[in-house]
N, CA, C, O and the ligand as a Tripos MOL2 file, in Angstrom:
@<TRIPOS>MOLECULE
protein
  277   275    70     0     0
PROTEIN
NO_CHARGES

@<TRIPOS>ATOM
      1 N         -35.7030   26.5560    7.0330 N.3       1 MET1
      2 CA        -35.7390   25.8530    5.7440 C.3       1 MET1
      3 C         -34.4040   25.1980    5.4280 C.2       1 MET1
      4 O         -33.9170   25.2960    4.3010 O.2       1 MET1
      5 N         -33.8290   24.5540    6.3740 N.am      2 SER2
      6 CA        -32.5440   23.9220    6.0620 C.3       2 SER2
      7 C         -32.7620   22.4670    5.6840 C.2       2 SER2
      8 O         -33.6490   21.7870    6.2000 O.2       2 SER2
      9 N         -31.9370   22.0250    4.7840 N.am      3 ARG3
     10 CA        -32.0160   20.6430    4.3450 C.3       3 ARG3
     11 C         -30.9420   19.8300    5.0630 C.2       3 ARG3
     12 O         -29.9960   20.3850    5.6220 O.2       3 ARG3
     13 N         -31.1010   18.5330    5.0390 N.am      4 GLY4
     14 CA        -30.0890   17.6570    5.6550 C.3       4 GLY4
     15 C         -28.7680   17.7370    4.9100 C.2       4 GLY4
     16 O         -28.7380   18.1120    3.7380 O.2       4 GLY4
     17 N         -27.7040   17.3960    5.5610 N.am      5 ASP5
     18 CA        -26.3760   17.4520    4.9510 C.3       5 ASP5
     19 C         -26.2760   16.5840    3.7020 C.2       5 ASP5
     20 O         -25.5430   16.9100    2.7680 O.2       5 ASP5
     21 N         -26.9970   15.5050    3.6920 N.am      6 ASP6
     22 CA        -26.9110   14.6020    2.5460 C.3       6 ASP6
     23 C         -27.3960   15.2350    1.2490 C.2       6 ASP6
     24 O         -27.0140   14.8060    0.1600 O.2       6 ASP6
     25 N         -28.2420   16.2590    1.3700 N.am      7 GLU7
     26 CA        -28.7920   16.8710    0.1680 C.3       7 GLU7
     27 C         -27.7080   17.4470   -0.7320 C.2       7 GLU7
     28 O         -27.8340   17.4220   -1.9560 O.2       7 GLU7
     29 N         -26.6510   17.9610   -0.1300 N.am      8 GLY8
     30 CA        -25.6110   18.6120   -0.9240 C.3       8 GLY8
     31 C         -24.5000   17.6950   -1.3780 C.2       8 GLY8
     32 O         -23.5440   18.1360   -2.0150 O.2       8 GLY8
     33 N         -24.6210   16.4280   -1.0560 N.am      9 ARG9
     34 CA        -23.5290   15.5250   -1.3870 C.3       9 ARG9
     35 C         -23.8710   14.7230   -2.6300 C.2       9 ARG9
     36 O         -25.0120   14.3040   -2.8280 O.2       9 ARG9
     37 N         -22.8780   14.5230   -3.4450 N.am     10 SER10
     38 CA        -23.1070   13.7590   -4.6650 C.3      10 SER10
     39 C         -23.1690   12.2720   -4.3430 C.2      10 SER10
     40 O         -22.6910   11.8470   -3.2910 O.2      10 SER10
     41 N         -23.7490   11.4840   -5.2290 N.am     11 PRO11
     42 CA        -23.7230   10.0220   -5.0460 C.3      11 PRO11
     43 C         -22.3020    9.5070   -4.9310 C.2      11 PRO11
     44 O         -22.0330    8.5660   -4.1850 O.2      11 PRO11
     45 N         -21.3950   10.1250   -5.6700 N.am     12 PHE12
     46 CA        -19.9960    9.7280   -5.6250 C.3      12 PHE12
     47 C         -19.4140    9.9000   -4.2370 C.2      12 PHE12
     48 O         -18.7260    9.0080   -3.7400 O.2      12 PHE12
     49 N         -19.6780   11.0290   -3.6040 N.am     13 GLU13
     50 CA        -19.1840   11.2600   -2.2450 C.3      13 GLU13
     51 C         -19.7780   10.2660   -1.2650 C.2      13 GLU13
     52 O         -19.0920    9.7550   -0.3800 O.2      13 GLU13
     53 N         -21.0630   10.0020   -1.4360 N.am     14 ARG14
     54 CA        -21.7000    9.0580   -0.5260 C.3      14 ARG14
     55 C         -21.0880    7.6650   -0.6540 C.2      14 ARG14
     56 O         -20.8770    6.9770    0.3450 O.2      14 ARG14
     57 N         -20.8070    7.2580   -1.8810 N.am     15 MET15
     58 CA        -20.2120    5.9380   -2.0910 C.3      15 MET15
     59 C         -18.8070    5.8730   -1.5110 C.2      15 MET15
     60 O         -18.4110    4.8590   -0.9370 O.2      15 MET15
     61 N         -18.0550    6.9600   -1.6630 N.am     16 THR16
     62 CA        -16.6970    6.9820   -1.1310 C.3      16 THR16
     63 C         -16.7210    6.8540    0.3820 C.2      16 THR16
     64 O         -15.9300    6.1140    0.9680 O.2      16 THR16
     65 N         -17.6240    7.5740    1.0020 N.am     17 THR17
     66 CA        -17.7520    7.4980    2.4510 C.3      17 THR17
     67 C         -18.1290    6.0900    2.8880 C.2      17 THR17
     68 O         -17.6120    5.5620    3.8730 O.2      17 THR17
     69 N         -19.0200    5.5150    2.1470 N.am     18 HIS18
     70 CA        -19.4350    4.1530    2.4570 C.3      18 HIS18
     71 C         -18.2540    3.1880    2.3820 C.2      18 HIS18
     72 O         -18.0740    2.3390    3.2540 O.2      18 HIS18
     73 N         -17.4690    3.3290    1.3490 N.am     19 MET19
     74 CA        -16.3460    2.4170    1.1540 C.3      19 MET19
     75 C         -15.2900    2.5760    2.2370 C.2      19 MET19
     76 O         -14.5780    1.6240    2.5570 O.2      19 MET19
     77 N         -15.1840    3.7750    2.8040 N.am     20 ASP20
     78 CA        -14.1980    3.9900    3.8620 C.3      20 ASP20
     79 C         -14.4380    3.0780    5.0580 C.2      20 ASP20
     80 O         -13.5000    2.7000    5.7600 O.2      20 ASP20
     81 N         -15.6700    2.7370    5.2790 N.am     21 ASP21
     82 CA        -15.9980    1.9210    6.4390 C.3      21 ASP21
     83 C         -15.9610    0.4330    6.1280 C.2      21 ASP21
     84 O         -15.9850   -0.4070    7.0280 O.2      21 ASP21
     85 N         -15.9040    0.1280    4.8490 N.am     22 ALA22
     86 CA        -16.1280   -1.2550    4.4490 C.3      22 ALA22
     87 C         -14.8330   -1.9690    4.0920 C.2      22 ALA22
     88 O         -13.9660   -1.4280    3.4060 O.2      22 ALA22
     89 N         -14.7350   -3.1530    4.5610 N.am     23 ASP23
     90 CA        -13.8140   -4.1060    3.9590 C.3      23 ASP23
     91 C         -12.3640   -3.6310    3.8850 C.2      23 ASP23
     92 O         -11.7800   -3.5850    2.8030 O.2      23 ASP23
     93 N         -11.7950   -3.2850    5.0100 N.am     24 LEU24
     94 CA        -10.3910   -2.9020    5.0260 C.3      24 LEU24
     95 C          -9.5100   -4.0510    5.4970 C.2      24 LEU24
     96 O          -8.3370   -3.8550    5.8140 O.2      24 LEU24
     97 N         -10.0760   -5.2360    5.5410 N.am     25 VAL25
     98 CA         -9.2950   -6.4120    5.8990 C.3      25 VAL25
     99 C          -8.7930   -7.0780    4.6230 C.2      25 VAL25
    100 O          -9.5720   -7.4300    3.7380 O.2      25 VAL25
    101 N          -7.4850   -7.2410    4.5500 N.am     26 CYS26
    102 CA         -6.8870   -7.8480    3.3720 C.3      26 CYS26
    103 C          -7.2360   -9.3360    3.3020 C.2      26 CYS26
    104 O          -7.0140  -10.0700    4.2650 O.2      26 CYS26
    105 N          -7.7810   -9.7820    2.1700 N.am     27 PRO27
    106 CA         -8.1270  -11.2010    2.0490 C.3      27 PRO27
    107 C          -6.9060  -12.0910    1.8790 C.2      27 PRO27
    108 O          -6.9850  -13.3030    2.0790 O.2      27 PRO27
    109 N          -5.7840  -11.4980    1.5120 N.am     28 ASP28
    110 CA         -4.5790  -12.3050    1.2840 C.3      28 ASP28
    111 C          -3.8400  -12.6090    2.5780 C.2      28 ASP28
    112 O          -3.4210  -13.7450    2.8050 O.2      28 ASP28
    113 N          -3.6770  -11.5920    3.4330 N.am     29 CYS29
    114 CA         -2.8730  -11.8080    4.6430 C.3      29 CYS29
    115 C          -3.6660  -11.5820    5.9220 C.2      29 CYS29
    116 O          -3.1770  -11.8790    7.0120 O.2      29 CYS29
    117 N          -4.8870  -11.0570    5.8030 N.am     30 GLY30
    118 CA         -5.7280  -10.8770    6.9690 C.3      30 GLY30
    119 C          -5.4650   -9.6080    7.7540 C.2      30 GLY30
    120 O          -6.0490   -9.4000    8.8180 O.2      30 GLY30
    121 N          -4.5770   -8.7440    7.2290 N.am     31 TYR31
    122 CA         -4.2650   -7.4950    7.9180 C.3      31 TYR31
    123 C          -5.4440   -6.5290    7.8440 C.2      31 TYR31
    124 O          -6.0260   -6.3350    6.7770 O.2      31 TYR31
    125 N          -5.7950   -5.9220    8.9800 N.am     32 GLU32
    126 CA         -6.8590   -4.9280    8.9720 C.3      32 GLU32
    127 C          -6.2470   -3.5390    8.9380 C.2      32 GLU32
    128 O          -5.5860   -3.1100    9.8840 O.2      32 GLU32
    129 N          -6.4780   -2.8460    7.8380 N.am     33 ASP33
    130 CA         -5.8610   -1.5370    7.6180 C.3      33 ASP33
    131 C          -6.7530   -0.4460    8.2020 C.2      33 ASP33
    132 O          -7.4520    0.2650    7.4810 O.2      33 ASP33
    133 N          -6.7090   -0.3350    9.5270 N.am     34 GLU34
    134 CA         -7.6150    0.6000   10.1930 C.3      34 GLU34
    135 C          -7.3660    2.0470    9.8100 C.2      34 GLU34
    136 O          -8.2970    2.8520    9.7800 O.2      34 GLU34
    137 N          -6.1290    2.3810    9.5210 N.am     35 GLU35
    138 CA         -5.7840    3.7600    9.1700 C.3      35 GLU35
    139 C          -6.0250    4.0440    7.6940 C.2      35 GLU35
    140 O          -6.0450    5.1970    7.2630 O.2      35 GLU35
    141 N          -6.2060    2.9920    6.9430 N.am     36 GLY36
    142 CA         -6.2730    3.1480    5.4960 C.3      36 GLY36
    143 C          -7.6740    3.3910    4.9960 C.2      36 GLY36
    144 O          -8.6370    3.4400    5.7600 O.2      36 GLY36
    145 N          -7.7590    3.5390    3.7020 N.am     37 SER37
    146 CA         -9.0660    3.6950    3.0810 C.3      37 SER37
    147 C          -8.9370    3.3320    1.6120 C.2      37 SER37
    148 O          -7.8370    3.2420    1.0670 O.2      37 SER37
    149 N         -10.0640    3.1300    1.0010 N.am     38 TRP38
    150 CA        -10.0830    2.9260   -0.4330 C.3      38 TRP38
    151 C          -9.9330    4.2860   -1.1080 C.2      38 TRP38
    152 O         -10.4800    5.2870   -0.6430 O.2      38 TRP38
    153 N          -9.1960    4.3070   -2.1930 N.am     39 THR39
    154 CA         -9.1600    5.5150   -2.9970 C.3      39 THR39
    155 C         -10.0920    5.3340   -4.1800 C.2      39 THR39
    156 O         -10.2650    4.2270   -4.6890 O.2      39 THR39
    157 N         -10.6770    6.4150   -4.6000 N.am     40 ALA40
    158 CA        -11.6670    6.3330   -5.6690 C.3      40 ALA40
    159 C         -11.2950    7.2700   -6.8100 C.2      40 ALA40
    160 O         -10.8720    8.4070   -6.6020 O.2      40 ALA40
    161 N         -11.4660    6.7610   -8.0030 N.am     41 GLU41
    162 CA        -11.3130    7.5860   -9.2000 C.3      41 GLU41
    163 C         -12.5620    7.3690  -10.0350 C.2      41 GLU41
    164 O         -13.1490    6.2870  -10.0310 O.2      41 GLU41
    165 N         -12.9540    8.3930  -10.7390 N.am     42 THR42
    166 CA        -14.0950    8.1970  -11.6330 C.3      42 THR42
    167 C         -13.8090    8.8220  -12.9820 C.2      42 THR42
    168 O         -13.1270    9.8420  -13.0840 O.2      42 THR42
    169 N         -14.3370    8.1980  -14.0080 N.am     43 ASN43
    170 CA        -14.2730    8.7830  -15.3450 C.3      43 ASN43
    171 C         -15.6470    9.2860  -15.7790 C.2      43 ASN43
    172 O         -15.8550    9.6080  -16.9490 O.2      43 ASN43
    173 N         -16.5660    9.3530  -14.8500 N.am     44 GLY44
    174 CA        -17.9030    9.8410  -15.1570 C.3      44 GLY44
    175 C         -18.9180    8.7220  -15.2350 C.2      44 GLY44
    176 O         -20.0680    8.9050  -14.8350 O.2      44 GLY44
    177 N         -18.5210    7.5680  -15.7390 N.am     45 ASP45
    178 CA        -19.4550    6.4450  -15.8690 C.3      45 ASP45
    179 C         -19.1980    5.3680  -14.8280 C.2      45 ASP45
    180 O         -20.1110    4.6680  -14.3920 O.2      45 ASP45
    181 N         -17.9430    5.2550  -14.4450 N.am     46 THR46
    182 CA        -17.5270    4.1630  -13.5860 C.3      46 THR46
    183 C         -16.6420    4.7200  -12.4790 C.2      46 THR46
    184 O         -15.8570    5.6410  -12.7050 O.2      46 THR46
    185 N         -16.7720    4.1590  -11.2890 N.am     47 VAL47
    186 CA        -15.8680    4.5020  -10.1970 C.3      47 VAL47
    187 C         -14.9400    3.3210   -9.9640 C.2      47 VAL47
    188 O         -15.3900    2.1860   -9.8020 O.2      47 VAL47
    189 N         -13.6600    3.5930   -9.9490 N.am     48 LEU48
    190 CA        -12.6750    2.5670   -9.6590 C.3      48 LEU48
    191 C         -12.1270    2.7940   -8.2600 C.2      48 LEU48
    192 O         -11.5740    3.8510   -7.9550 O.2      48 LEU48
    193 N         -12.2890    1.7890   -7.4220 N.am     49 TYR49
    194 CA        -11.7520    1.8480   -6.0670 C.3      49 TYR49
    195 C         -10.5040    0.9830   -5.9750 C.2      49 TYR49
    196 O         -10.4280   -0.1080   -6.5410 O.2      49 TYR49
    197 N          -9.5360    1.5060   -5.2460 N.am     50 ARG50
    198 CA         -8.3190    0.7290   -5.0240 C.3      50 ARG50
    199 C          -7.9310    0.7540   -3.5580 C.2      50 ARG50
    200 O          -8.0550    1.7750   -2.8820 O.2      50 ARG50
    201 N          -7.4700   -0.3670   -3.0880 N.am     51 HIS51
    202 CA         -6.9260   -0.4230   -1.7310 C.3      51 HIS51
    203 C          -5.6150   -1.1970   -1.7520 C.2      51 HIS51
    204 O          -5.5470   -2.3350   -2.2160 O.2      51 HIS51
    205 N          -4.5870   -0.5510   -1.2410 N.am     52 LEU52
    206 CA         -3.2720   -1.1800   -1.1610 C.3      52 LEU52
    207 C          -3.0410   -1.6690    0.2620 C.2      52 LEU52
    208 O          -3.0830   -0.8810    1.2070 O.2      52 LEU52
    209 N          -2.8020   -2.9390    0.4130 N.am     53 CYS53
    210 CA         -2.5190   -3.4900    1.7370 C.3      53 CYS53
    211 C          -1.1070   -3.1000    2.1540 C.2      53 CYS53
    212 O          -0.1490   -3.4270    1.4530 O.2      53 CYS53
    213 N          -0.9580   -2.4030    3.2890 N.am     54 PRO54
    214 CA          0.3700   -1.9790    3.7220 C.3      54 PRO54
    215 C           1.2000   -3.1210    4.2810 C.2      54 PRO54
    216 O           2.4060   -2.9750    4.4820 O.2      54 PRO54
    217 N           0.5780   -4.2290    4.5250 N.am     55 SER55
    218 CA          1.2860   -5.3670    5.0880 C.3      55 SER55
    219 C           1.9240   -6.2370    4.0100 C.2      55 SER55
    220 O           3.1130   -6.5480    4.0790 O.2      55 SER55
    221 N           1.1350   -6.6260    3.0180 N.am     56 CYS56
    222 CA          1.6600   -7.5410    2.0040 C.3      56 CYS56
    223 C           1.7360   -6.9010    0.6140 C.2      56 CYS56
    224 O           2.2790   -7.5000   -0.3150 O.2      56 CYS56
    225 N           1.1980   -5.6940    0.4710 N.am     57 GLY57
    226 CA          1.3010   -4.9980   -0.8010 C.3      57 GLY57
    227 C           0.2660   -5.4170   -1.8290 C.2      57 GLY57
    228 O           0.3160   -4.9780   -2.9780 O.2      57 GLY57
    229 N          -0.6580   -6.2510   -1.4310 N.am     58 SER58
    230 CA         -1.7070   -6.6750   -2.3500 C.3      58 SER58
    231 C          -2.6320   -5.5090   -2.6800 C.2      58 SER58
    232 O          -3.0530   -4.7650   -1.7950 O.2      58 SER58
    233 N          -2.9400   -5.3620   -3.9530 N.am     59 VAL59
    234 CA         -3.8560   -4.3020   -4.3770 C.3      59 VAL59
    235 C          -5.1870   -4.9200   -4.7590 C.2      59 VAL59
    236 O          -5.2600   -5.8300   -5.5850 O.2      59 VAL59
    237 N          -6.2210   -4.4130   -4.1480 N.am     60 ARG60
    238 CA         -7.5650   -4.8360   -4.5220 C.3      60 ARG60
    239 C          -8.2330   -3.7380   -5.3310 C.2      60 ARG60
    240 O          -8.0200   -2.5520   -5.0750 O.2      60 ARG60
    241 N          -9.0130   -4.1180   -6.2720 N.am     61 LYS61
    242 CA         -9.7180   -3.1450   -7.0990 C.3      61 LYS61
    243 C         -11.1720   -3.5220   -7.1760 C.2      61 LYS61
    244 O         -11.5330   -4.6970   -7.2410 O.2      61 LYS61
    245 N         -11.9950   -2.5060   -7.1670 N.am     62 ARG62
    246 CA        -13.4250   -2.7140   -7.3740 C.3      62 ARG62
    247 C         -13.9300   -1.6220   -8.2820 C.2      62 ARG62
    248 O         -13.4740   -0.4810   -8.2110 O.2      62 ARG62
    249 N         -14.8450   -1.9600   -9.1100 N.am     63 THR63
    250 CA        -15.4710   -0.9420   -9.9440 C.3      63 THR63
    251 C         -16.9710   -0.9170   -9.7090 C.2      63 THR63
    252 O         -17.6050   -1.9450   -9.4710 O.2      63 THR63
    253 N         -17.5040    0.2620   -9.7820 N.am     64 PHE64
    254 CA        -18.9500    0.4500   -9.6910 C.3      64 PHE64
    255 C         -19.4000    1.2700  -10.8780 C.2      64 PHE64
    256 O         -18.7780    2.2710  -11.2330 O.2      64 PHE64
    257 N         -20.4760    0.8400  -11.4790 N.am     65 GLU65
    258 CA        -21.1090    1.6500  -12.5050 C.3      65 GLU65
    259 C         -21.9370    2.7340  -11.8230 C.2      65 GLU65
    260 O         -22.6620    2.4620  -10.8660 O.2      65 GLU65
    261 N         -21.8260    3.9400  -12.3120 N.am     66 LEU66
    262 CA        -22.6730    5.0160  -11.8160 C.3      66 LEU66
    263 C         -23.9470    5.0510  -12.6400 C.2      66 LEU66
    264 O         -23.9110    5.2140  -13.8590 O.2      66 LEU66
    265 N         -25.0640    4.8970  -11.9620 N.am     67 GLY67
    266 CA        -26.3320    5.0380  -12.6710 C.3      67 GLY67
    267 C         -26.5580    6.5060  -13.0200 C.2      67 GLY67
    268 O         -26.1470    7.3840  -12.2620 O.2      67 GLY67
    269 N         -27.1880    6.7820  -14.1290 N.am     68 ASP68
    270 CA        -27.4730    8.1930  -14.4260 C.3      68 ASP68
    271 C         -28.9630    8.4640  -14.3290 C.2      68 ASP68
    272 O         -29.6160    8.8740  -15.2890 O.2      68 ASP68
    273 N         -29.4700    8.2210  -13.1390 N.am     69 GLU69
    274 CA        -30.8800    8.4920  -12.9130 C.3      69 GLU69
    275 C         -31.0820    9.9680  -12.6690 C.2      69 GLU69
    276 O         -32.2120   10.4090  -12.4550 O.2      69 GLU69
    277 ZN         -2.3310   -8.0620    2.8330 Zn       70 ZN70
@<TRIPOS>BOND
     1     1     2 1
     2     2     3 1
     3     3     4 2
     4     3     5 am
     5     5     6 1
     6     6     7 1
     7     7     8 2
     8     7     9 am
     9     9    10 1
    10    10    11 1
    11    11    12 2
    12    11    13 am
    13    13    14 1
    14    14    15 1
    15    15    16 2
    16    15    17 am
    17    17    18 1
    18    18    19 1
    19    19    20 2
    20    19    21 am
    21    21    22 1
    22    22    23 1
    23    23    24 2
    24    23    25 am
    25    25    26 1
    26    26    27 1
    27    27    28 2
    28    27    29 am
    29    29    30 1
    30    30    31 1
    31    31    32 2
    32    31    33 am
    33    33    34 1
    34    34    35 1
    35    35    36 2
    36    35    37 am
    37    37    38 1
    38    38    39 1
    39    39    40 2
    40    39    41 am
    41    41    42 1
    42    42    43 1
    43    43    44 2
    44    43    45 am
    45    45    46 1
    46    46    47 1
    47    47    48 2
    48    47    49 am
    49    49    50 1
    50    50    51 1
    51    51    52 2
    52    51    53 am
    53    53    54 1
    54    54    55 1
    55    55    56 2
    56    55    57 am
    57    57    58 1
    58    58    59 1
    59    59    60 2
    60    59    61 am
    61    61    62 1
    62    62    63 1
    63    63    64 2
    64    63    65 am
    65    65    66 1
    66    66    67 1
    67    67    68 2
    68    67    69 am
    69    69    70 1
    70    70    71 1
    71    71    72 2
    72    71    73 am
    73    73    74 1
    74    74    75 1
    75    75    76 2
    76    75    77 am
    77    77    78 1
    78    78    79 1
    79    79    80 2
    80    79    81 am
    81    81    82 1
    82    82    83 1
    83    83    84 2
    84    83    85 am
    85    85    86 1
    86    86    87 1
    87    87    88 2
    88    87    89 am
    89    89    90 1
    90    90    91 1
    91    91    92 2
    92    91    93 am
    93    93    94 1
    94    94    95 1
    95    95    96 2
    96    95    97 am
    97    97    98 1
    98    98    99 1
    99    99   100 2
   100    99   101 am
   101   101   102 1
   102   102   103 1
   103   103   104 2
   104   103   105 am
   105   105   106 1
   106   106   107 1
   107   107   108 2
   108   107   109 am
   109   109   110 1
   110   110   111 1
   111   111   112 2
   112   111   113 am
   113   113   114 1
   114   114   115 1
   115   115   116 2
   116   115   117 am
   117   117   118 1
   118   118   119 1
   119   119   120 2
   120   119   121 am
   121   121   122 1
   122   122   123 1
   123   123   124 2
   124   123   125 am
   125   125   126 1
   126   126   127 1
   127   127   128 2
   128   127   129 am
   129   129   130 1
   130   130   131 1
   131   131   132 2
   132   131   133 am
   133   133   134 1
   134   134   135 1
   135   135   136 2
   136   135   137 am
   137   137   138 1
   138   138   139 1
   139   139   140 2
   140   139   141 am
   141   141   142 1
   142   142   143 1
   143   143   144 2
   144   143   145 am
   145   145   146 1
   146   146   147 1
   147   147   148 2
   148   147   149 am
   149   149   150 1
   150   150   151 1
   151   151   152 2
   152   151   153 am
   153   153   154 1
   154   154   155 1
   155   155   156 2
   156   155   157 am
   157   157   158 1
   158   158   159 1
   159   159   160 2
   160   159   161 am
   161   161   162 1
   162   162   163 1
   163   163   164 2
   164   163   165 am
   165   165   166 1
   166   166   167 1
   167   167   168 2
   168   167   169 am
   169   169   170 1
   170   170   171 1
   171   171   172 2
   172   171   173 am
   173   173   174 1
   174   174   175 1
   175   175   176 2
   176   175   177 am
   177   177   178 1
   178   178   179 1
   179   179   180 2
   180   179   181 am
   181   181   182 1
   182   182   183 1
   183   183   184 2
   184   183   185 am
   185   185   186 1
   186   186   187 1
   187   187   188 2
   188   187   189 am
   189   189   190 1
   190   190   191 1
   191   191   192 2
   192   191   193 am
   193   193   194 1
   194   194   195 1
   195   195   196 2
   196   195   197 am
   197   197   198 1
   198   198   199 1
   199   199   200 2
   200   199   201 am
   201   201   202 1
   202   202   203 1
   203   203   204 2
   204   203   205 am
   205   205   206 1
   206   206   207 1
   207   207   208 2
   208   207   209 am
   209   209   210 1
   210   210   211 1
   211   211   212 2
   212   211   213 am
   213   213   214 1
   214   214   215 1
   215   215   216 2
   216   215   217 am
   217   217   218 1
   218   218   219 1
   219   219   220 2
   220   219   221 am
   221   221   222 1
   222   222   223 1
   223   223   224 2
   224   223   225 am
   225   225   226 1
   226   226   227 1
   227   227   228 2
   228   227   229 am
   229   229   230 1
   230   230   231 1
   231   231   232 2
   232   231   233 am
   233   233   234 1
   234   234   235 1
   235   235   236 2
   236   235   237 am
   237   237   238 1
   238   238   239 1
   239   239   240 2
   240   239   241 am
   241   241   242 1
   242   242   243 1
   243   243   244 2
   244   243   245 am
   245   245   246 1
   246   246   247 1
   247   247   248 2
   248   247   249 am
   249   249   250 1
   250   250   251 1
   251   251   252 2
   252   251   253 am
   253   253   254 1
   254   254   255 1
   255   255   256 2
   256   255   257 am
   257   257   258 1
   258   258   259 1
   259   259   260 2
   260   259   261 am
   261   261   262 1
   262   262   263 1
   263   263   264 2
   264   263   265 am
   265   265   266 1
   266   266   267 1
   267   267   268 2
   268   267   269 am
   269   269   270 1
   270   270   271 1
   271   271   272 2
   272   271   273 am
   273   273   274 1
   274   274   275 1
   275   275   276 2
@<TRIPOS>SUBSTRUCTURE
     1 MET1         2 RESIDUE 1 A MET
     2 SER2         6 RESIDUE 1 A SER
     3 ARG3        10 RESIDUE 1 A ARG
     4 GLY4        14 RESIDUE 1 A GLY
     5 ASP5        18 RESIDUE 1 A ASP
     6 ASP6        22 RESIDUE 1 A ASP
     7 GLU7        26 RESIDUE 1 A GLU
     8 GLY8        30 RESIDUE 1 A GLY
     9 ARG9        34 RESIDUE 1 A ARG
    10 SER10       38 RESIDUE 1 A SER
    11 PRO11       42 RESIDUE 1 A PRO
    12 PHE12       46 RESIDUE 1 A PHE
    13 GLU13       50 RESIDUE 1 A GLU
    14 ARG14       54 RESIDUE 1 A ARG
    15 MET15       58 RESIDUE 1 A MET
    16 THR16       62 RESIDUE 1 A THR
    17 THR17       66 RESIDUE 1 A THR
    18 HIS18       70 RESIDUE 1 A HIS
    19 MET19       74 RESIDUE 1 A MET
    20 ASP20       78 RESIDUE 1 A ASP
    21 ASP21       82 RESIDUE 1 A ASP
    22 ALA22       86 RESIDUE 1 A ALA
    23 ASP23       90 RESIDUE 1 A ASP
    24 LEU24       94 RESIDUE 1 A LEU
    25 VAL25       98 RESIDUE 1 A VAL
    26 CYS26      102 RESIDUE 1 A CYS
    27 PRO27      106 RESIDUE 1 A PRO
    28 ASP28      110 RESIDUE 1 A ASP
    29 CYS29      114 RESIDUE 1 A CYS
    30 GLY30      118 RESIDUE 1 A GLY
    31 TYR31      122 RESIDUE 1 A TYR
    32 GLU32      126 RESIDUE 1 A GLU
    33 ASP33      130 RESIDUE 1 A ASP
    34 GLU34      134 RESIDUE 1 A GLU
    35 GLU35      138 RESIDUE 1 A GLU
    36 GLY36      142 RESIDUE 1 A GLY
    37 SER37      146 RESIDUE 1 A SER
    38 TRP38      150 RESIDUE 1 A TRP
    39 THR39      154 RESIDUE 1 A THR
    40 ALA40      158 RESIDUE 1 A ALA
    41 GLU41      162 RESIDUE 1 A GLU
    42 THR42      166 RESIDUE 1 A THR
    43 ASN43      170 RESIDUE 1 A ASN
    44 GLY44      174 RESIDUE 1 A GLY
    45 ASP45      178 RESIDUE 1 A ASP
    46 THR46      182 RESIDUE 1 A THR
    47 VAL47      186 RESIDUE 1 A VAL
    48 LEU48      190 RESIDUE 1 A LEU
    49 TYR49      194 RESIDUE 1 A TYR
    50 ARG50      198 RESIDUE 1 A ARG
    51 HIS51      202 RESIDUE 1 A HIS
    52 LEU52      206 RESIDUE 1 A LEU
    53 CYS53      210 RESIDUE 1 A CYS
    54 PRO54      214 RESIDUE 1 A PRO
    55 SER55      218 RESIDUE 1 A SER
    56 CYS56      222 RESIDUE 1 A CYS
    57 GLY57      226 RESIDUE 1 A GLY
    58 SER58      230 RESIDUE 1 A SER
    59 VAL59      234 RESIDUE 1 A VAL
    60 ARG60      238 RESIDUE 1 A ARG
    61 LYS61      242 RESIDUE 1 A LYS
    62 ARG62      246 RESIDUE 1 A ARG
    63 THR63      250 RESIDUE 1 A THR
    64 PHE64      254 RESIDUE 1 A PHE
    65 GLU65      258 RESIDUE 1 A GLU
    66 LEU66      262 RESIDUE 1 A LEU
    67 GLY67      266 RESIDUE 1 A GLY
    68 ASP68      270 RESIDUE 1 A ASP
    69 GLU69      274 RESIDUE 1 A GLU
    70 ZN70       277 GROUP 0 **** ****
C-alpha cells in the first residue's frame, strides 16, 4: 500500500523543483547558470522566485499565485 513519492510533496515543492530545471539562461548576457537555481519564498498566497546571474549580476524575479484548491 505505498503511494508514489509525489503524494507527500506540497505543490510548493513541486513548483520549486520545476523551476530548478527551467530557464537558467540569463536574458541579459546569455550566461547559462548550470550550477545555480531559482530561490523561492512564499507568503502563503504568492511564491516569489529570484535568480541572480553570477556573470552580470542581473536579478530576475517571477511570481506565481498559489491556487487554494
Ligand atoms: Zn547575466
